[in-house]
N, C-alpha and C positions, 0 to 999 in steps of 0.2 A: 298747684304743685303736688298736693296730696294725691289727686287723681292720676297725675302723670307718674307718680311713684307706685301707686297701687296696682296699675295694670301689669307692668312687668313682673311684679311680685306674684300676681295671680297666675301669670303664664308660667313662671318658673315652678310654682307649686303644682300646677297641672302636669307639667312635663315630668317632674319628679314622681308624681303619682303614677303616671303612665309607665315610667321606667320600672318602678317598684312592682307594678302589676305584671309587666312583661317578665321580670325576673322571677316572680312568684309562679307564673304560669310555666316558665321554662323549668323551674325546680320541680314543680308538680308533674310535668311531663317526663322529666328525666329520672324521677325517683324510682319507678318500677324497674327500669332497665338497670339502675344502679343496684337495687336490691337483688335482682336476678344475677348480676355479675358477682356480687359478694357471696351469694348462696352457692354459685358454681365454684368460686374460689375456696369456699369453706369445705365443699365436698371433695 
């Protein structure tokens, strides 16, 4: 029973980690363009 409950929990944890990593990568990739956009607006 514990083993059957442990495996889905591990899969969910890995999926959440992948989603967080993808979100962080997207934010890191979008940050320079966002800074450039704000700088152009400021000028």
